[in-house]
N, C-alpha and C positions, 0 to 999 in steps of 0.2 A: 408580531412578527408576521415577515410576509412569509407567505406558503408555496411550497410547490410542489410538485408530483414528487413521491417518495422510488428511488429506485427498488425497494423491496418492497412494500407491494400497490404500490398506484395509487397511492392513496392521498390527499389532503391534507390539509391540518393538523390538528395537536393529535401526538402520537398515540395507538391507543389499550396502551399500558393501561392494566387492570391492577388497582390496588384499594385495600379499604385500609392501608394504613396509611398509603402515601403519596402524593400528588406530584406527577409525572410530566416533567416541562422543559424541551425543547432549548440549550444555549444558543442552536444555528438553525437555520432548514437542512432537510435534508439533498443529500444529493443526488441528482436526478443519473447520474455514471458513476460507475466503480471506477474512477481512475479514466482516463483518452489516451491512446498509445496512436497508433497510425489510423490516418484518416486517407479517403480516397470518395469520390464524387461515383456513385453507379450513372449504369443507363440512364436511370430512371429518373435522375437529375435529386434522388436523395445522398446527405451524405452518411456514409457511413462510418463507425467510429469503433476499434478493436480496444477490447479493455481487460489489457493480461491478467492485472489481477482476480480477476472477476474467472475468466474464461469465459467471453464473450462478446459478439458482435452487436450493436444496435445502428440500427438508420435513423438518421433528425433530419426532419424537414428543415431545410435550413429559411423556410418563410415561416414556418410557425414555431420553433424550436419542439416540436412533439416528438417524441423518442419509441420505435419500435423496435425490439427486442429483434434479433433476424437469428443467430449464432446462440442459444442459448449456451448456460454454462451445466447443463444437465447432459449435453449434442459431446462429442466424439472431442471437439478444440479443446487443448488444456487449455490456452496459453497463448492467446495471439494477441501478434506484437506489434504485428502491422499487415496491409493486403493492398492490394492491387487489383482491378479488371481486370480483361482478356475482353478481345475484338465481339466474343462472343457473347458476350454477358456475364460470363463463370469467374465468380471471384476466387481471389486464390489468397491464402493466408496463411503468415509463418507461425509456426507452431513454437516458438520459443525452445521453451526445456524441456519438451521429448524432443525436440531436433527433428517433428518434423515438418512439409507443405504440406497441405491441402487444397483441394480445388470443391467449391460448391456451386452447383451448375447452376443454370436460369432455376430449373423443377425445384431446386434446393437438397440435391443427393449430396452424399461426399464423395471423396473421390481421395485417398491418397497417393499424391504424389512423391513423394521422396520419406524416406524418415534417418538417413544418411546425411542429413546436413549438422554440424555441429552450431547451436545458437540462430537459428535464421531469423534475420529481423528485417534488413530492407530488403525491399519486392518490388518489384515495376515488370508490368508486360508491353513490350513494343509489339504489336498487331496478337499477331499470336504464339509471340515469344516471350516465354516468362525466365526471368534474372534473380537471380539471390544473392546475397551477401552472407556474413559470421561474424556475428557480436562474439567475435573474439581472439586473441592473439593470435597473432598470424593467421585471422583468419582466409577463406576465399572467396572468390565473385567466380560464380557460377550460373549456366543454363540447363534448368531442369526442359525434363521435356514428360508429360504428364500420358504419350501414347506407351512409356516405360523405357525407354529406351534410354541407355548411362546419361549423366549429368557431362559438359563439358567445362571445364576449368581455365575461365578466364584471365587469371593471376589469384596469385597469394602476396601476403607478406602484410594484409589488413591489419591496422590497431585500431580492430574494433569497429568496420564497421554501422552501417543506419542507415537509413532513408535514402534510398536512392532515384533517380528518375535518369530519362532520356534526356539531353537538354537539342537545339533547336541544331545543333553543327550535326546529329546524330551519333554522339556518344552518349556511354552512360556518366554520368556522372555520382561520385556515393564520398563520403566524409569519412575521415582515421578520424577516428574519438577521442583516441589517445593523444595524437601531436598535432592536434588543432591546422591538420591539413585537409581541400577537395582533391580530391585527384579521378581522370578521366580515364574513360578506356571504351576503343571501337567492342561494340553486342558480337563483333568476327571473331574478335580477340586483337593481341597485337601486344603493342608495349603503353604499360600503364603510364602518366602524365599527370604532374602534380601542375596546376592552373590557379589556387589560393595557398597560402598561407599563413600564419598567424592568427587563424581565425578565432573568433572566441568559443570554446568549448564549443563546437560545431558538433550536430546530432542530426540533423535534418540537411539535405538536399533540394530546391522547389525551384522550377521554373513557372513562373510566370504569363498572360497570355503576349505578355512583350521580347521573351526571350528573356528577361531579366534573373537571375540565378541569383536564392534568398538560400541563405545558413541561417539557421536558426541558432540558436542557443541553448544547454543545458540549463545554464546560472540561473541566477537567481536575479540579474537584469534583465529577463528580457528579452535581452538582443537577439537584432533577425539583420544582417548583413549584408547588402545588397550591391552585388558584384555585373556589371555592364559586362561585362566578359564579350561580348561581339559587337560594341559598341567604341563608347574612348576605354574601356576598362578601369572605371572609376567604382572606387568602393563607399558605400555610404550608409554608417551605422543606425538603427533605430530602436532605442531604449524603451519596452512597452513597460516595463514594470513586472512583466505577468513571467511568474517563476517556473521554471521547471519546464518550458517549451519541451515540446514533441516533434511535431511531426506539423504539416500542413495542407490545404489543396486551396484550389482558384478555384471556381467555377466561372462557368461562360461568359458572367461580366466584371474578372480577374478582379473578384474579390476573395480577396485573402481567409481562412480559415484556420485556425492554430489549434489544435488539442496540449493539454500538460500531463502529463506523467503523473508533477507533483499534487492536481490539485483537479484536476479531471475540467471537466464541462468543454465547450468551445467556445471560440472566443474570436469574432470578427475584427481584424485589425487592419487600421486604414496607413497607406503607406507617410505620413505624418506619424505613427506611434498611437494613435488617439487605437478605445479599443470600445467594443460594445459587447455585450453576453447575448448568445445564441442558447447557449445551454449554460444555465449559471456556475459557478466552481464550487468544490468543498472539500469532504474530507476522503481521503482514499479508502480507509481503514474508519473508524481512528482502534488502533491496537489499543496500547496499556493507556489509563490515563494519571496523574497525579495534581494535587492543589497545594497551593503553598502557603501557609500563613499567613499571610494578609486574604487570601479566596482567589488567586491567581490560576483557572486551569489551565493545564498543562496537557496536549494530546503531544506521542507517539503514531505518527500516521504514515509510518513506512518508509517514506524519500525526507519528509522533514521535521519540524518542531512545532508545534501550531497550539493557539485559541482560540476558543471560538468568544468570536468580535461581540460581547453580550456589557451590559454592564450589572450592575450589584442587580437591582432588581430585575434582570431578566430582559428588559426592551430590546430591540434591537438598535447594534449603533455602526458608526462608518466609521469605520479606520484603517489609519495608512497601514497599506498592506491588507486589510481584508478583501473578500470578494465579494465586496458590496453587503446594504445595508443588513447585521443579522447576521455575515458569514464568519469569515473562519480568519485570523489573523496571523500567517507563517513567518517566527521569530526566524527563523533558519532550512535552508533542507540540508535535510540530515543522514543521509541514506541509512538504510533496513534498522531504523530505529523502533522498536515492538516494547518491551517493557517500560516503565518511567516510573522516579520515586524524584521527591522532594525536598530537599534538605536546602532548607534558608535559601541563599540565592544561586545552590548548586541543583543538575537538574542530570539523576544518574539514568541511564537507558541501558537497555538491553538490543544486541540483534541477534539474530534467528541464524547465522550466519556466524557465531561465534564467539561478539566482541564484548564489552562490558566498559562503555565509555562515561566518560562524566564532564559537565558543560558550565559553564561559568557564564552566569546570565551579565553580570555585573564587567568584566574582561572579553565574554564575546571568543573565550578560547572553550576549546574543547580536548580531554585531554583519554589518551586509551589507559583503561584500568588493566584490564585483560583481555587475551585473544586465545584463540583455539577451543572455546569450550565447544560444546555438543547440543548446537539447539538452546542456545541459554533464552529464557521468557521473563519471565513474571518476577519480578523481584520490589527489596522494602531493605530501609535503613531500618537494622540493626540498632539497638539500647546500647550499643559499644562505638557506635560509626559504621560500624562493616556494613558491606553491602550485603547481603543476602537473595541468593539466587535460585530462582529452579533450573535446573538445566537440565530440561525434558529430555536432549537425545540419550543424557549418559543414565536415566534413573537416580541424577541424584538431588540433594542440595549444597550450593558449599554459598560460603562467605567471602567475599573477595575485600580481603585488607588494604589501607592507603599507603603506599608507601614512600608517599612524601616527597619523592620524586618526578613526580610525570613522569616515569616510563612504568608501560605496564608487560607484564610478564610474557613469558611465550609458551606454549605445546598448554596441552591440557590442562595439566596443573596451575597455569599462569607462570610457573620457578622463579626462584627466588623466595619462597614460601610467602608468596603475595594471597594464594585459594587454599581455602583449609574447606576438608568435607564436612558436614555436618549431619547429611544420613546417607545412605548409597543404596541398590539395590529396589530401589522403586522401579513403579511401572513410569509413568508417563505425570512428574511433578510438571505444573504450569505455572501456577502463583506459589507465593511466599505473603502473607501476616503477620501482624506483631500483636499481643495483645497487652493490657496496659502494668502486666507485672511482668511482661517482658520474653514471655512463649511462641513460640514460633508455630505459624499452622501451614500446612499448604493445601494444595488442592492435589489431588486424583483423578486426572479427567477421563483417561481411560478407565479405572477402575470404579470409578464412579464415587469417589470418598473424598475426608478432610479429616487431614491425619494433622498431628500434633506432633510434635519433638519434643521431648523430655529428656534430653543427652545422649551419651554416643550410645549407638545402637540400642535406643528406647524408643518406639515410635509406638503412637494410638489412635487409633480410629475414634476421630470425634462425630466422625456422621456416614452410611455409607446409603448406598441406593440412590445416589444423588446421580442426575442426566448429565452424564458428563461437565462438569465445574468446571471453570475458569475462575472468571477473578474476586480476589477477596477481598474483604475488607471489613474490621472493627471499628465499632463505637458501642462502648461503656464493657456490658457484661456481655456483646453478642456479637454472634461473627455469623456477619453476612456472604454468600456462595453464588454466584449467575448459574445457573444449570442450563447451559447452552442450550442441550437437546433439548428439553425440556419448555427451552423459553421464559426461565421463572427469576425469581431472584430467592435464596429460599434464606430464613433467618434460623441459629440453631445455638442456645441459651449455651452458653460458659460455662454454668452451675451446677444448669440441668440433666442440661443434654438435651433436652425439650425445642423441637423445632418445629415451622409454622412455613409453609406460600407466604411472603410479604406483597406477592408480582409475581402478574402473570403481563403476556402477550409482552414478553420483550422483543424488540425489532434488533435480534443478536443471531446474526449467520445468515447461509443463504435464506433467500425467500419463499414463504411457505409452497408448503407443495416440489420444491426446487431439491432435487439429491443429486449433489455435481459426481463429477464420474473421478475414476483414479485422479487421487494425488499428483501435481506434478513434481518434480522432484525439487529438495535443497539446492543442489549446488548442480549446473550442465556444461559439458564440458571448461570446467577450472575456475568456471567463472557464477558468480550470486546467480540459485532459482529462484523457487518460490517459497515464502512465508507461510505458513500457516495462520486461517485467522486466530485473533485472541481479544476477546470480550474481558479489558480491564474494569477493576470495581478500584474507586478511593471514597474514603469515609472523607468530609470538609470540617472546618473548624468551626462551624455553623449544626450539624446534626444531618447534616443532607449528607447523602449519599451522589455520588457521581460514577454514571456510567458510559462507559466505551459501547456505543450502540451502532457497530459495524456492520449492520443488514443496512440500515437506513443511513447512516454518516453521519450521526448525529453523535454528541455527548446530555444525555438523558441530566438532571435535576431531580432527585428522589427527593420529597419534603416531605417533615413527617407531617400529617394533616394532625387537627387540634384535636379528635375522636382518633384514637385506636383499637376500634372495634376489631376483634381477631376474625382473623381468614380461615379458608381450609383448613383444619391442620392436617398434621401428617401425623401416622401412627413414631410413639418414640419413641426412635432409634437405641437413645445413649451410647455413652459413652461405650465403646468394649473392649476390649482384651488388646492387651498389648501382644504386637506380632513382629 
């Protein structure tokens, strides 16, 4: 399989996971970036890339594709979505979820410009002047002042603002993402004016060196609309096939480089739609992982439903929609998919922002099962066909029944009796799994334990003393848990309670040695904020395990070795008293 440098530890080649019992191999190459959002060329000629989901910014050499982290994820910036450079070389950063705008000086020092902007997203500099817009309903476009002066509101009423730029006519151009429009306004204020309507899902506006307006689409087709505003007014559509475009920047030679919120990477996009990967695309997460009875692997990757593009033998293949040989195939853009479970040709998934939905692979339709839950993450299909979900924020495990009418419920309990509480009063339930007898197991991430639900009000501690367990899976009479704190796989006997460490050095969580700061909020100004990482685990029909290696952006297949000598034993905690 083609190798590439990992965003996790900078390594190339095989994963460093070690195990006496399992052979680990990747089903797709590691991702160099944690998604890619705002991009801008710096005064040094490097392309700077904001990675919203990671809370970091990297510099990419446009000649070689080499990457260097400039703003680390353990720094003061939490969720950078766009960036711009001032005349003095300062980098200005739109930190979306906490509502902050930062200045990073050429010497690398950080200063807070503002913390009173709602979902700051589009950001641009006009000489020494700084402008920011808000990605929210009835958003504002403001001029900010690094010297502490009060901001000036140029206009209000933006229908979700995003990437903007000064046009050749001296006006600021910006999209309304909801209404499919592009607007402009003078930097000194005035009456905003619509300059383009009916634009396909606009997410960013950019001018090339010739003054031609390019409007990027966030949709699945990768449409770029070229508008000759200051010439004939003609409009040309370029369909790139790059799903989930986010932003673009033009270099001194007028080459266009685009980013993707859905799959990361940096791609040079030619005017005729041809694309060349400068930084390969990959998985933003992944979060949950599942496998159907035919062995096809699916992942919930925050913004999409995807599959590693590998053959049954694990060799790389090129597929339509894949991100290159041995890459990732995007089935559909699916905003905020986190937990996932397969049932025949149905893929059930959770959103940490409150929804449980079902996607039908045959019809291509998605229906809402329930909404209004409090941070649902892991899920599994119960023997009775209901969907059992770890409602992490509420400290509950709930069962979601199928009403059969295609309508989800509303509110915290789903409405119409569609949600049944199986356990409550838990701390941070994160994932669920069932054994062959139909017993339900729950990982308690914060308490470091795995529980078994033995009926209403009866919870048994199966194992404790674990390190932030998340993903769960059952194979035979053993339960497996991903300990994200220790980056290892724990095996627990369901008959004796004995447990052992089955694999170590799993590439999950932030890079080694990096401790991210304050966790961004789940919601921001009424919009989705930042979902927590989730390292999912699934058991495949062939007896292997599939792991969401979210540290490096891969799916790992763990296959039993011919000999299964015991690994480092862990003192047996055994089944614990009921609580």
